[in-house]
PDB file of N, CA, C and O in Angstrom:
ATOM      1  N   MET A   1     -24.854  18.385 -19.034  1.00  0.00           N
ATOM      2  CA  MET A   1     -23.606  18.716 -18.337  1.00  0.00           C
ATOM      3  C   MET A   1     -23.595  20.330 -17.846  1.00  0.00           C
ATOM      4  O   MET A   1     -23.009  20.673 -16.819  1.00  0.00           O
ATOM      5  N   LEU A   2     -24.175  21.087 -18.539  1.00  0.00           N
ATOM      6  CA  LEU A   2     -24.400  22.553 -18.038  1.00  0.00           C
ATOM      7  C   LEU A   2     -25.266  22.569 -16.806  1.00  0.00           C
ATOM      8  O   LEU A   2     -24.919  23.255 -15.845  1.00  0.00           O
ATOM      9  N   LYS A   3     -26.399  21.839 -16.773  1.00  0.00           N
ATOM     10  CA  LYS A   3     -27.238  22.001 -15.562  1.00  0.00           C
ATOM     11  C   LYS A   3     -26.465  21.462 -14.282  1.00  0.00           C
ATOM     12  O   LYS A   3     -26.631  22.001 -13.188  1.00  0.00           O
ATOM     13  N   ALA A   4     -25.630  20.399 -14.454  1.00  0.00           N
ATOM     14  CA  ALA A   4     -24.930  19.822 -13.342  1.00  0.00           C
ATOM     15  C   ALA A   4     -23.924  20.784 -12.839  1.00  0.00           C
ATOM     16  O   ALA A   4     -23.676  20.962 -11.646  1.00  0.00           O
ATOM     17  N   PHE A   5     -23.316  21.443 -13.919  1.00  0.00           N
ATOM     18  CA  PHE A   5     -22.200  22.400 -13.479  1.00  0.00           C
ATOM     19  C   PHE A   5     -22.692  23.571 -12.834  1.00  0.00           C
ATOM     20  O   PHE A   5     -22.082  24.019 -11.863  1.00  0.00           O
ATOM     21  N   ARG A   6     -23.845  24.182 -13.310  1.00  0.00           N
ATOM     22  CA  ARG A   6     -24.585  25.367 -12.697  1.00  0.00           C
ATOM     23  C   ARG A   6     -25.067  24.959 -11.249  1.00  0.00           C
ATOM     24  O   ARG A   6     -24.926  25.722 -10.293  1.00  0.00           O
ATOM     25  N   LEU A   7     -25.604  23.798 -11.152  1.00  0.00           N
ATOM     26  CA  LEU A   7     -26.209  23.367  -9.806  1.00  0.00           C
ATOM     27  C   LEU A   7     -24.959  23.203  -8.836  1.00  0.00           C
ATOM     28  O   LEU A   7     -25.058  23.595  -7.673  1.00  0.00           O
ATOM     29  N   THR A   8     -23.875  22.671  -9.269  1.00  0.00           N
ATOM     30  CA  THR A   8     -22.696  22.527  -8.412  1.00  0.00           C
ATOM     31  C   THR A   8     -22.072  23.844  -8.067  1.00  0.00           C
ATOM     32  O   THR A   8     -21.542  24.052  -6.975  1.00  0.00           O
ATOM     33  N   ALA A   9     -22.152  24.736  -9.040  1.00  0.00           N
ATOM     34  CA  ALA A   9     -21.564  26.176  -8.736  1.00  0.00           C
ATOM     35  C   ALA A   9     -22.397  26.812  -7.622  1.00  0.00           C
ATOM     36  O   ALA A   9     -21.832  27.422  -6.714  1.00  0.00           O
ATOM     37  N   ILE A  10     -23.768  26.682  -7.672  1.00  0.00           N
ATOM     38  CA  ILE A  10     -24.563  27.268  -6.746  1.00  0.00           C
ATOM     39  C   ILE A  10     -24.604  26.650  -5.351  1.00  0.00           C
ATOM     40  O   ILE A  10     -24.808  27.369  -4.373  1.00  0.00           O
ATOM     41  N   LEU A  11     -24.410  25.295  -5.234  1.00  0.00           N
ATOM     42  CA  LEU A  11     -24.354  24.542  -4.090  1.00  0.00           C
ATOM     43  C   LEU A  11     -23.031  24.900  -3.572  1.00  0.00           C
ATOM     44  O   LEU A  11     -22.991  25.217  -2.383  1.00  0.00           O
ATOM     45  N   GLU A  12     -21.953  24.908  -4.240  1.00  0.00           N
ATOM     46  CA  GLU A  12     -20.652  25.260  -3.685  1.00  0.00           C
ATOM     47  C   GLU A  12     -20.582  26.697  -3.141  1.00  0.00           C
ATOM     48  O   GLU A  12     -19.935  26.957  -2.127  1.00  0.00           O
ATOM     49  N   GLY A  13     -21.202  27.542  -3.776  1.00  0.00           N
ATOM     50  CA  GLY A  13     -21.423  28.894  -3.271  1.00  0.00           C
ATOM     51  C   GLY A  13     -22.218  28.989  -1.853  1.00  0.00           C
ATOM     52  O   GLY A  13     -21.814  29.692  -0.927  1.00  0.00           O
ATOM     53  N   ILE A  14     -23.260  28.288  -1.804  1.00  0.00           N
ATOM     54  CA  ILE A  14     -24.053  28.288  -0.602  1.00  0.00           C
ATOM     55  C   ILE A  14     -23.343  27.486   0.508  1.00  0.00           C
ATOM     56  O   ILE A  14     -23.525  27.860   1.666  1.00  0.00           O
ATOM     57  N   SER A  15     -22.566  26.441   0.275  1.00  0.00           N
ATOM     58  CA  SER A  15     -21.827  25.916   1.309  1.00  0.00           C
ATOM     59  C   SER A  15     -20.590  26.819   1.812  1.00  0.00           C
ATOM     60  O   SER A  15     -20.160  26.769   2.964  1.00  0.00           O
ATOM     61  N   TYR A  16     -20.159  27.513   0.966  1.00  0.00           N
ATOM     62  CA  TYR A  16     -18.953  28.381   1.263  1.00  0.00           C
ATOM     63  C   TYR A  16     -19.609  29.410   2.322  1.00  0.00           C
ATOM     64  O   TYR A  16     -19.042  29.640   3.390  1.00  0.00           O
ATOM     65  N   LEU A  17     -20.748  29.973   1.996  1.00  0.00           N
ATOM     66  CA  LEU A  17     -21.310  30.899   2.838  1.00  0.00           C
ATOM     67  C   LEU A  17     -21.809  30.461   4.110  1.00  0.00           C
ATOM     68  O   LEU A  17     -21.861  31.222   5.075  1.00  0.00           O
ATOM     69  N   LEU A  18     -22.213  29.150   4.153  1.00  0.00           N
ATOM     70  CA  LEU A  18     -22.805  28.432   5.421  1.00  0.00           C
ATOM     71  C   LEU A  18     -21.451  28.333   6.348  1.00  0.00           C
ATOM     72  O   LEU A  18     -21.461  28.587   7.552  1.00  0.00           O
ATOM     73  N   ILE A  19     -20.430  27.980   5.706  1.00  0.00           N
ATOM     74  CA  ILE A  19     -19.211  27.732   6.421  1.00  0.00           C
ATOM     75  C   ILE A  19     -18.908  28.975   7.347  1.00  0.00           C
ATOM     76  O   ILE A  19     -18.936  28.951   8.578  1.00  0.00           O
ATOM     77  N   PHE A  20     -18.606  30.095   6.530  1.00  0.00           N
ATOM     78  CA  PHE A  20     -18.286  31.301   7.207  1.00  0.00           C
ATOM     79  C   PHE A  20     -19.275  32.124   8.019  1.00  0.00           C
ATOM     80  O   PHE A  20     -18.957  32.798   8.999  1.00  0.00           O
ATOM     81  N   GLY A  21     -20.592  31.999   7.489  1.00  0.00           N
ATOM     82  CA  GLY A  21     -21.610  32.834   8.091  1.00  0.00           C
ATOM     83  C   GLY A  21     -22.314  32.066   9.248  1.00  0.00           C
ATOM     84  O   GLY A  21     -22.889  32.736  10.106  1.00  0.00           O
ATOM     85  N   LEU A  22     -22.308  30.674   9.335  1.00  0.00           N
ATOM     86  CA  LEU A  22     -23.075  29.930  10.270  1.00  0.00           C
ATOM     87  C   LEU A  22     -22.211  28.930  11.012  1.00  0.00           C
ATOM     88  O   LEU A  22     -22.196  28.984  12.242  1.00  0.00           O
ATOM     89  N   THR A  23     -21.517  28.056  10.396  1.00  0.00           N
ATOM     90  CA  THR A  23     -20.947  27.084  11.208  1.00  0.00           C
ATOM     91  C   THR A  23     -19.543  27.353  11.693  1.00  0.00           C
ATOM     92  O   THR A  23     -19.099  26.623  12.578  1.00  0.00           O
ATOM     93  N   MET A  24     -18.849  28.263  11.235  1.00  0.00           N
ATOM     94  CA  MET A  24     -17.620  28.824  12.069  1.00  0.00           C
ATOM     95  C   MET A  24     -17.985  29.523  13.246  1.00  0.00           C
ATOM     96  O   MET A  24     -17.453  29.296  14.332  1.00  0.00           O
ATOM     97  N   PRO A  25     -18.927  30.413  13.057  1.00  0.00           N
ATOM     98  CA  PRO A  25     -19.409  31.158  14.469  1.00  0.00           C
ATOM     99  C   PRO A  25     -19.865  30.047  15.510  1.00  0.00           C
ATOM    100  O   PRO A  25     -19.549  30.111  16.698  1.00  0.00           O
ATOM    101  N   LEU A  26     -20.633  29.027  14.972  1.00  0.00           N
ATOM    102  CA  LEU A  26     -21.169  28.001  15.948  1.00  0.00           C
ATOM    103  C   LEU A  26     -19.790  27.317  16.683  1.00  0.00           C
ATOM    104  O   LEU A  26     -19.655  27.079  17.883  1.00  0.00           O
ATOM    105  N   LYS A  27     -18.858  27.089  15.639  1.00  0.00           N
ATOM    106  CA  LYS A  27     -17.740  26.210  16.247  1.00  0.00           C
ATOM    107  C   LYS A  27     -17.007  27.135  17.294  1.00  0.00           C
ATOM    108  O   LYS A  27     -16.686  26.676  18.390  1.00  0.00           O
ATOM    109  N   TYR A  28     -16.780  28.267  16.992  1.00  0.00           N
ATOM    110  CA  TYR A  28     -15.831  29.103  17.822  1.00  0.00           C
ATOM    111  C   TYR A  28     -16.374  29.855  18.832  1.00  0.00           C
ATOM    112  O   TYR A  28     -15.716  30.146  19.831  1.00  0.00           O
ATOM    113  N   TRP A  29     -17.736  30.264  18.638  1.00  0.00           N
ATOM    114  CA  TRP A  29     -18.464  31.171  19.647  1.00  0.00           C
ATOM    115  C   TRP A  29     -19.253  30.281  20.622  1.00  0.00           C
ATOM    116  O   TRP A  29     -19.223  30.577  21.817  1.00  0.00           O
ATOM    117  N   ALA A  30     -19.921  29.270  20.228  1.00  0.00           N
ATOM    118  CA  ALA A  30     -20.810  28.343  20.875  1.00  0.00           C
ATOM    119  C   ALA A  30     -20.174  27.089  21.193  1.00  0.00           C
ATOM    120  O   ALA A  30     -20.793  26.298  21.904  1.00  0.00           O
ATOM    121  N   GLU A  31     -18.957  26.779  20.741  1.00  0.00           N
ATOM    122  CA  GLU A  31     -18.385  25.622  20.899  1.00  0.00           C
ATOM    123  C   GLU A  31     -19.183  24.245  20.339  1.00  0.00           C
ATOM    124  O   GLU A  31     -19.099  23.176  20.945  1.00  0.00           O
ATOM    125  N   ILE A  32     -19.888  24.394  19.230  1.00  0.00           N
ATOM    126  CA  ILE A  32     -20.667  23.522  18.645  1.00  0.00           C
ATOM    127  C   ILE A  32     -19.929  23.160  17.227  1.00  0.00           C
ATOM    128  O   ILE A  32     -20.023  23.944  16.282  1.00  0.00           O
ATOM    129  N   GLY A  33     -19.278  22.082  17.134  1.00  0.00           N
ATOM    130  CA  GLY A  33     -18.342  21.662  16.216  1.00  0.00           C
ATOM    131  C   GLY A  33     -18.940  20.927  15.090  1.00  0.00           C
ATOM    132  O   GLY A  33     -18.501  21.021  13.944  1.00  0.00           O
ATOM    133  N   GLU A  34     -19.930  20.204  15.417  1.00  0.00           N
ATOM    134  CA  GLU A  34     -20.544  19.121  14.509  1.00  0.00           C
ATOM    135  C   GLU A  34     -20.948  19.739  13.125  1.00  0.00           C
ATOM    136  O   GLU A  34     -20.472  19.306  12.076  1.00  0.00           O
ATOM    137  N   PRO A  35     -21.878  20.805  13.172  1.00  0.00           N
ATOM    138  CA  PRO A  35     -22.228  21.384  11.886  1.00  0.00           C
ATOM    139  C   PRO A  35     -21.076  21.865  10.981  1.00  0.00           C
ATOM    140  O   PRO A  35     -21.206  21.907   9.757  1.00  0.00           O
ATOM    141  N   ASN A  36     -20.016  22.204  11.578  1.00  0.00           N
ATOM    142  CA  ASN A  36     -18.810  22.766  10.772  1.00  0.00           C
ATOM    143  C   ASN A  36     -18.185  21.532  10.117  1.00  0.00           C
ATOM    144  O   ASN A  36     -17.620  21.649   9.029  1.00  0.00           O
ATOM    145  N   LYS A  37     -18.260  20.447  10.693  1.00  0.00           N
ATOM    146  CA  LYS A  37     -17.653  19.125  10.210  1.00  0.00           C
ATOM    147  C   LYS A  37     -18.513  18.633   8.943  1.00  0.00           C
ATOM    148  O   LYS A  37     -17.955  18.208   7.931  1.00  0.00           O
ATOM    149  N   ILE A  38     -19.830  18.714   9.061  1.00  0.00           N
ATOM    150  CA  ILE A  38     -20.629  18.108   8.079  1.00  0.00           C
ATOM    151  C   ILE A  38     -20.595  19.167   6.882  1.00  0.00           C
ATOM    152  O   ILE A  38     -20.258  18.823   5.749  1.00  0.00           O
ATOM    153  N   VAL A  39     -20.953  20.438   7.193  1.00  0.00           N
ATOM    154  CA  VAL A  39     -20.915  21.427   5.946  1.00  0.00           C
ATOM    155  C   VAL A  39     -19.440  21.589   5.389  1.00  0.00           C
ATOM    156  O   VAL A  39     -19.228  21.850   4.204  1.00  0.00           O
ATOM    157  N   GLY A  40     -18.540  21.435   6.227  1.00  0.00           N
ATOM    158  CA  GLY A  40     -17.109  21.555   5.649  1.00  0.00           C
ATOM    159  C   GLY A  40     -16.765  20.223   4.708  1.00  0.00           C
ATOM    160  O   GLY A  40     -16.147  20.406   3.660  1.00  0.00           O
ATOM    161  N   MET A  41     -17.124  19.052   5.048  1.00  0.00           N
ATOM    162  CA  MET A  41     -17.115  17.979   4.189  1.00  0.00           C
ATOM    163  C   MET A  41     -17.841  18.152   2.938  1.00  0.00           C
ATOM    164  O   MET A  41     -17.323  17.770   1.888  1.00  0.00           O
ATOM    165  N   ALA A  42     -19.005  18.699   2.954  1.00  0.00           N
ATOM    166  CA  ALA A  42     -20.077  18.837   1.769  1.00  0.00           C
ATOM    167  C   ALA A  42     -19.204  19.936   0.952  1.00  0.00           C
ATOM    168  O   ALA A  42     -19.006  19.794  -0.255  1.00  0.00           O
ATOM    169  N   HIS A  43     -18.707  21.012   1.667  1.00  0.00           N
ATOM    170  CA  HIS A  43     -18.116  21.984   0.875  1.00  0.00           C
ATOM    171  C   HIS A  43     -16.922  21.579  -0.030  1.00  0.00           C
ATOM    172  O   HIS A  43     -16.739  21.983  -1.178  1.00  0.00           O
ATOM    173  N   GLY A  44     -16.090  20.666   0.708  1.00  0.00           N
ATOM    174  CA  GLY A  44     -14.804  20.184   0.207  1.00  0.00           C
ATOM    175  C   GLY A  44     -15.242  19.368  -0.992  1.00  0.00           C
ATOM    176  O   GLY A  44     -14.593  19.555  -2.021  1.00  0.00           O
ATOM    177  N   ILE A  45     -16.274  18.461  -1.032  1.00  0.00           N
ATOM    178  CA  ILE A  45     -16.617  17.659  -2.077  1.00  0.00           C
ATOM    179  C   ILE A  45     -17.080  18.500  -3.188  1.00  0.00           C
ATOM    180  O   ILE A  45     -16.666  18.263  -4.322  1.00  0.00           O
ATOM    181  N   LEU A  46     -18.007  19.586  -2.937  1.00  0.00           N
ATOM    182  CA  LEU A  46     -18.540  20.357  -3.952  1.00  0.00           C
ATOM    183  C   LEU A  46     -17.545  21.207  -4.623  1.00  0.00           C
ATOM    184  O   LEU A  46     -17.708  21.533  -5.799  1.00  0.00           O
ATOM    185  N   PHE A  47     -16.446  21.612  -3.888  1.00  0.00           N
ATOM    186  CA  PHE A  47     -15.259  22.456  -4.347  1.00  0.00           C
ATOM    187  C   PHE A  47     -14.522  21.559  -5.456  1.00  0.00           C
ATOM    188  O   PHE A  47     -14.316  21.949  -6.605  1.00  0.00           O
ATOM    189  N   ILE A  48     -14.174  20.366  -4.977  1.00  0.00           N
ATOM    190  CA  ILE A  48     -13.593  19.458  -5.907  1.00  0.00           C
ATOM    191  C   ILE A  48     -14.380  19.271  -7.244  1.00  0.00           C
ATOM    192  O   ILE A  48     -13.898  19.347  -8.374  1.00  0.00           O
ATOM    193  N   LEU A  49     -15.572  19.035  -6.939  1.00  0.00           N
ATOM    194  CA  LEU A  49     -16.532  18.608  -8.115  1.00  0.00           C
ATOM    195  C   LEU A  49     -16.679  19.899  -9.084  1.00  0.00           C
ATOM    196  O   LEU A  49     -16.815  19.792 -10.303  1.00  0.00           O
ATOM    197  N   PHE A  50     -16.636  21.099  -8.408  1.00  0.00           N
ATOM    198  CA  PHE A  50     -16.734  22.372  -9.248  1.00  0.00           C
ATOM    199  C   PHE A  50     -15.446  22.385 -10.080  1.00  0.00           C
ATOM    200  O   PHE A  50     -15.595  22.579 -11.286  1.00  0.00           O
ATOM    201  N   ILE A  51     -14.237  22.210  -9.623  1.00  0.00           N
ATOM    202  CA  ILE A  51     -13.054  22.363 -10.250  1.00  0.00           C
ATOM    203  C   ILE A  51     -12.867  21.264 -11.386  1.00  0.00           C
ATOM    204  O   ILE A  51     -12.327  21.508 -12.465  1.00  0.00           O
ATOM    205  N   VAL A  52     -13.360  20.067 -11.025  1.00  0.00           N
ATOM    206  CA  VAL A  52     -13.338  19.100 -12.127  1.00  0.00           C
ATOM    207  C   VAL A  52     -14.379  19.501 -13.202  1.00  0.00           C
ATOM    208  O   VAL A  52     -14.075  19.436 -14.393  1.00  0.00           O
ATOM    209  N   LEU A  53     -15.549  19.896 -12.816  1.00  0.00           N
ATOM    210  CA  LEU A  53     -16.512  20.111 -13.932  1.00  0.00           C
ATOM    211  C   LEU A  53     -16.033  21.375 -14.655  1.00  0.00           C
ATOM    212  O   LEU A  53     -16.196  21.472 -15.871  1.00  0.00           O
ATOM    213  N   ALA A  54     -15.484  22.285 -13.986  1.00  0.00           N
ATOM    214  CA  ALA A  54     -14.794  23.553 -14.676  1.00  0.00           C
ATOM    215  C   ALA A  54     -13.936  23.216 -15.677  1.00  0.00           C
ATOM    216  O   ALA A  54     -13.948  23.811 -16.755  1.00  0.00           O
ATOM    217  N   GLY A  55     -13.087  22.193 -15.393  1.00  0.00           N
ATOM    218  CA  GLY A  55     -12.087  21.718 -16.286  1.00  0.00           C
ATOM    219  C   GLY A  55     -12.619  20.884 -17.483  1.00  0.00           C
ATOM    220  O   GLY A  55     -12.069  20.933 -18.583  1.00  0.00           O
ATOM    221  N   VAL A  56     -13.516  20.253 -17.275  1.00  0.00           N
ATOM    222  CA  VAL A  56     -14.291  19.453 -18.331  1.00  0.00           C
ATOM    223  C   VAL A  56     -15.055  20.328 -19.272  1.00  0.00           C
ATOM    224  O   VAL A  56     -14.977  20.300 -20.500  1.00  0.00           O
ATOM    225  N   PHE A  57     -15.810  21.113 -18.534  1.00  0.00           N
ATOM    226  CA  PHE A  57     -16.601  22.167 -19.253  1.00  0.00           C
ATOM    227  C   PHE A  57     -15.681  23.054 -20.250  1.00  0.00           C
ATOM    228  O   PHE A  57     -15.936  23.217 -21.444  1.00  0.00           O
ATOM    229  N   CYS A  58     -14.615  23.576 -19.591  1.00  0.00           N
ATOM    230  CA  CYS A  58     -13.801  24.413 -20.421  1.00  0.00           C
ATOM    231  C   CYS A  58     -13.180  23.572 -21.553  1.00  0.00           C
ATOM    232  O   CYS A  58     -13.041  24.095 -22.659  1.00  0.00           O
ATOM    233  N   TRP A  59     -12.847  22.455 -21.366  1.00  0.00           N
ATOM    234  CA  TRP A  59     -12.221  21.622 -22.373  1.00  0.00           C
ATOM    235  C   TRP A  59     -13.254  21.292 -23.522  1.00  0.00           C
ATOM    236  O   TRP A  59     -12.882  21.289 -24.695  1.00  0.00           O
ATOM    237  N   GLU A  60     -14.626  21.001 -23.146  1.00  0.00           N
ATOM    238  CA  GLU A  60     -15.619  20.759 -24.101  1.00  0.00           C
ATOM    239  C   GLU A  60     -15.972  22.055 -24.963  1.00  0.00           C
ATOM    240  O   GLU A  60     -16.201  22.033 -26.172  1.00  0.00           O
ATOM    241  N   ARG A  61     -15.978  23.078 -24.230  1.00  0.00           N
ATOM    242  CA  ARG A  61     -16.329  24.300 -25.001  1.00  0.00           C
ATOM    243  C   ARG A  61     -15.154  25.065 -25.677  1.00  0.00           C
ATOM    244  O   ARG A  61     -15.299  26.016 -26.444  1.00  0.00           O
ATOM    245  N   LYS A  62     -13.956  24.514 -25.284  1.00  0.00           N
ATOM    246  CA  LYS A  62     -12.759  25.122 -26.015  1.00  0.00           C
ATOM    247  C   LYS A  62     -12.509  26.504 -25.472  1.00  0.00           C
ATOM    248  O   LYS A  62     -12.041  27.397 -26.179  1.00  0.00           O
ATOM    249  N   TRP A  63     -12.852  26.680 -24.112  1.00  0.00           N
ATOM    250  CA  TRP A  63     -12.820  28.071 -23.558  1.00  0.00           C
ATOM    251  C   TRP A  63     -11.389  28.450 -23.225  1.00  0.00           C
ATOM    252  O   TRP A  63     -11.183  29.663 -23.183  1.00  0.00           O
ATOM    253  N   GLY A  64     -10.374  27.662 -22.983  1.00  0.00           N
ATOM    254  CA  GLY A  64      -9.109  27.886 -22.582  1.00  0.00           C
ATOM    255  C   GLY A  64      -8.733  28.158 -21.243  1.00  0.00           C
ATOM    256  O   GLY A  64      -9.513  28.209 -20.292  1.00  0.00           O
ATOM    257  N   LEU A  65      -7.419  28.343 -21.203  1.00  0.00           N
ATOM    258  CA  LEU A  65      -6.965  28.368 -19.785  1.00  0.00           C
ATOM    259  C   LEU A  65      -7.428  29.608 -19.002  1.00  0.00           C
ATOM    260  O   LEU A  65      -7.699  29.588 -17.802  1.00  0.00           O
ATOM    261  N   ARG A  66      -7.490  30.621 -19.749  1.00  0.00           N
ATOM    262  CA  ARG A  66      -7.913  31.913 -18.913  1.00  0.00           C
ATOM    263  C   ARG A  66      -9.285  31.839 -18.340  1.00  0.00           C
ATOM    264  O   ARG A  66      -9.505  32.252 -17.201  1.00  0.00           O
ATOM    265  N   ARG A  67     -10.261  31.299 -19.131  1.00  0.00           N
ATOM    266  CA  ARG A  67     -11.576  31.128 -18.534  1.00  0.00           C
ATOM    267  C   ARG A  67     -11.529  30.120 -17.366  1.00  0.00           C
ATOM    268  O   ARG A  67     -12.231  30.330 -16.377  1.00  0.00           O
ATOM    269  N   PHE A  68     -10.801  29.128 -17.432  1.00  0.00           N
ATOM    270  CA  PHE A  68     -10.797  28.050 -16.426  1.00  0.00           C
ATOM    271  C   PHE A  68     -10.086  28.747 -15.145  1.00  0.00           C
ATOM    272  O   PHE A  68     -10.527  28.527 -14.017  1.00  0.00           O
ATOM    273  N   LEU A  69      -9.139  29.466 -15.324  1.00  0.00           N
ATOM    274  CA  LEU A  69      -8.499  30.261 -14.152  1.00  0.00           C
ATOM    275  C   LEU A  69      -9.494  31.189 -13.495  1.00  0.00           C
ATOM    276  O   LEU A  69      -9.533  31.325 -12.272  1.00  0.00           O
ATOM    277  N   ILE A  70     -10.324  31.844 -14.354  1.00  0.00           N
ATOM    278  CA  ILE A  70     -11.463  32.648 -13.901  1.00  0.00           C
ATOM    279  C   ILE A  70     -12.310  31.859 -12.925  1.00  0.00           C
ATOM    280  O   ILE A  70     -12.527  32.234 -11.772  1.00  0.00           O
ATOM    281  N   LEU A  71     -12.774  30.740 -13.461  1.00  0.00           N
ATOM    282  CA  LEU A  71     -13.722  29.887 -12.788  1.00  0.00           C
ATOM    283  C   LEU A  71     -13.132  29.471 -11.490  1.00  0.00           C
ATOM    284  O   LEU A  71     -13.792  29.458 -10.451  1.00  0.00           O
ATOM    285  N   PHE A  72     -11.753  29.096 -11.570  1.00  0.00           N
ATOM    286  CA  PHE A  72     -11.074  28.642 -10.334  1.00  0.00           C
ATOM    287  C   PHE A  72     -10.893  29.790  -9.257  1.00  0.00           C
ATOM    288  O   PHE A  72     -11.071  29.567  -8.059  1.00  0.00           O
ATOM    289  N   VAL A  73     -10.568  30.903  -9.701  1.00  0.00           N
ATOM    290  CA  VAL A  73     -10.409  32.007  -8.666  1.00  0.00           C
ATOM    291  C   VAL A  73     -11.856  32.260  -8.176  1.00  0.00           C
ATOM    292  O   VAL A  73     -11.995  32.488  -6.974  1.00  0.00           O
ATOM    293  N   ALA A  74     -12.947  32.243  -8.974  1.00  0.00           N
ATOM    294  CA  ALA A  74     -14.210  32.502  -8.490  1.00  0.00           C
ATOM    295  C   ALA A  74     -14.589  31.386  -7.259  1.00  0.00           C
ATOM    296  O   ALA A  74     -15.259  31.672  -6.267  1.00  0.00           O
ATOM    297  N   SER A  75     -14.106  30.282  -7.502  1.00  0.00           N
ATOM    298  CA  SER A  75     -14.464  29.254  -6.525  1.00  0.00           C
ATOM    299  C   SER A  75     -13.854  29.475  -5.168  1.00  0.00           C
ATOM    300  O   SER A  75     -14.312  28.909  -4.175  1.00  0.00           O
ATOM    301  N   LEU A  76     -12.738  30.360  -5.110  1.00  0.00           N
ATOM    302  CA  LEU A  76     -12.060  30.684  -3.930  1.00  0.00           C
ATOM    303  C   LEU A  76     -12.679  31.961  -3.130  1.00  0.00           C
ATOM    304  O   LEU A  76     -12.393  32.278  -1.975  1.00  0.00           O
ATOM    305  N   LEU A  77     -13.522  32.572  -3.935  1.00  0.00           N
ATOM    306  CA  LEU A  77     -13.988  33.787  -3.290  1.00  0.00           C
ATOM    307  C   LEU A  77     -15.393  33.686  -2.851  1.00  0.00           C
ATOM    308  O   LEU A  77     -16.177  33.004  -3.511  1.00  0.00           O
ATOM    309  N   PRO A  78     -15.758  34.284  -1.834  1.00  0.00           N
ATOM    310  CA  PRO A  78     -17.161  34.400  -1.238  1.00  0.00           C
ATOM    311  C   PRO A  78     -18.053  35.005  -2.487  1.00  0.00           C
ATOM    312  O   PRO A  78     -17.637  36.016  -3.053  1.00  0.00           O
ATOM    313  N   PHE A  79     -19.096  34.477  -2.850  1.00  0.00           N
ATOM    314  CA  PHE A  79     -20.083  34.875  -3.923  1.00  0.00           C
ATOM    315  C   PHE A  79     -19.382  34.700  -5.156  1.00  0.00           C
ATOM    316  O   PHE A  79     -19.984  35.217  -6.097  1.00  0.00           O
ATOM    317  N   GLY A  80     -18.377  34.178  -5.439  1.00  0.00           N
ATOM    318  CA  GLY A  80     -17.589  33.956  -6.591  1.00  0.00           C
ATOM    319  C   GLY A  80     -18.249  33.081  -7.535  1.00  0.00           C
ATOM    320  O   GLY A  80     -18.347  33.410  -8.717  1.00  0.00           O
ATOM    321  N   THR A  81     -18.756  31.881  -7.050  1.00  0.00           N
ATOM    322  CA  THR A  81     -19.458  31.064  -7.933  1.00  0.00           C
ATOM    323  C   THR A  81     -20.793  31.463  -8.399  1.00  0.00           C
ATOM    324  O   THR A  81     -21.274  31.011  -9.438  1.00  0.00           O
ATOM    325  N   PHE A  82     -21.488  32.434  -7.525  1.00  0.00           N
ATOM    326  CA  PHE A  82     -22.685  32.947  -8.055  1.00  0.00           C
ATOM    327  C   PHE A  82     -22.307  33.973  -9.270  1.00  0.00           C
ATOM    328  O   PHE A  82     -22.998  33.978 -10.289  1.00  0.00           O
ATOM    329  N   TYR A  83     -21.301  34.748  -9.138  1.00  0.00           N
ATOM    330  CA  TYR A  83     -20.799  35.528 -10.215  1.00  0.00           C
ATOM    331  C   TYR A  83     -20.505  34.762 -11.415  1.00  0.00           C
ATOM    332  O   TYR A  83     -20.939  35.091 -12.519  1.00  0.00           O
ATOM    333  N   ALA A  84     -19.692  33.632 -11.191  1.00  0.00           N
ATOM    334  CA  ALA A  84     -19.366  32.834 -12.405  1.00  0.00           C
ATOM    335  C   ALA A  84     -20.622  32.219 -13.165  1.00  0.00           C
ATOM    336  O   ALA A  84     -20.660  32.132 -14.393  1.00  0.00           O
ATOM    337  N   ASP A  85     -21.606  31.816 -12.355  1.00  0.00           N
ATOM    338  CA  ASP A  85     -22.648  31.191 -12.960  1.00  0.00           C
ATOM    339  C   ASP A  85     -23.440  32.257 -13.684  1.00  0.00           C
ATOM    340  O   ASP A  85     -23.935  31.956 -14.770  1.00  0.00           O
ATOM    341  N   ARG A  86     -23.609  33.471 -13.194  1.00  0.00           N
ATOM    342  CA  ARG A  86     -24.365  34.476 -13.887  1.00  0.00           C
ATOM    343  C   ARG A  86     -23.546  35.034 -15.152  1.00  0.00           C
ATOM    344  O   ARG A  86     -24.149  35.456 -16.138  1.00  0.00           O
ATOM    345  N   LYS A  87     -22.262  35.018 -15.084  1.00  0.00           N
ATOM    346  CA  LYS A  87     -21.489  35.747 -16.029  1.00  0.00           C
ATOM    347  C   LYS A  87     -21.116  34.623 -17.249  1.00  0.00           C
ATOM    348  O   LYS A  87     -21.119  34.972 -18.429  1.00  0.00           O
ATOM    349  N   TYR A  88     -20.856  33.491 -16.909  1.00  0.00           N
ATOM    350  CA  TYR A  88     -20.383  32.612 -17.752  1.00  0.00           C
ATOM    351  C   TYR A  88     -21.139  31.385 -18.143  1.00  0.00           C
ATOM    352  O   TYR A  88     -21.068  30.850 -19.249  1.00  0.00           O
ATOM    353  N   LEU A  89     -21.887  30.980 -17.116  1.00  0.00           N
ATOM    354  CA  LEU A  89     -22.585  29.695 -17.124  1.00  0.00           C
ATOM    355  C   LEU A  89     -24.157  29.870 -17.558  1.00  0.00           C
ATOM    356  O   LEU A  89     -24.664  29.020 -18.291  1.00  0.00           O
ATOM    357  N   LYS A  90     -24.876  30.933 -17.114  1.00  0.00           N
ATOM    358  CA  LYS A  90     -26.145  30.977 -17.427  1.00  0.00           C
ATOM    359  C   LYS A  90     -26.528  31.011 -19.024  1.00  0.00           C
ATOM    360  O   LYS A  90     -27.535  30.439 -19.441  1.00  0.00           O
ATOM    361  N   ASN A  91     -25.690  31.689 -19.823  1.00  0.00           N
ATOM    362  CA  ASN A  91     -25.872  31.820 -21.193  1.00  0.00           C
ATOM    363  C   ASN A  91     -25.153  30.975 -22.013  1.00  0.00           C
ATOM    364  O   ASN A  91     -25.229  31.065 -23.238  1.00  0.00           O
ATOM    365  N   ALA A  92     -24.396  30.083 -21.397  1.00  0.00           N
ATOM    366  CA  ALA A  92     -23.430  29.118 -22.123  1.00  0.00           C
ATOM    367  C   ALA A  92     -24.134  28.092 -23.011  1.00  0.00           C
ATOM    368  O   ALA A  92     -23.441  27.447 -23.797  1.00  0.00           O
ATOM    369  N   SER A  93     -25.299  27.911 -22.960  1.00  0.00           N
ATOM    370  CA  SER A  93     -26.077  26.719 -23.663  1.00  0.00           C
ATOM    371  C   SER A  93     -26.164  27.079 -25.066  1.00  0.00           C
ATOM    372  O   SER A  93     -26.725  26.327 -25.863  1.00  0.00           O
TER     373      SER A  93
END
């Protein structure tokens, strides 16, 4: 479970950065919208999966609502999931 959660956190963070660093500029500056649709869909799926896994993981570890909210806020911020992985998940085993 921990490996899947950590992998999801990293992939969600990468997809977030790809959207704002690559596909949004392509969409609005170069009028190439297809990459944004693909990466956006992947990011949406990874975001939902991250939140679900955060809930399950917090429930299993009895971490409480505060830690879940920290993970949730991390998923909304650029580089947030990388921080969450390093601070809370890397040594959670």
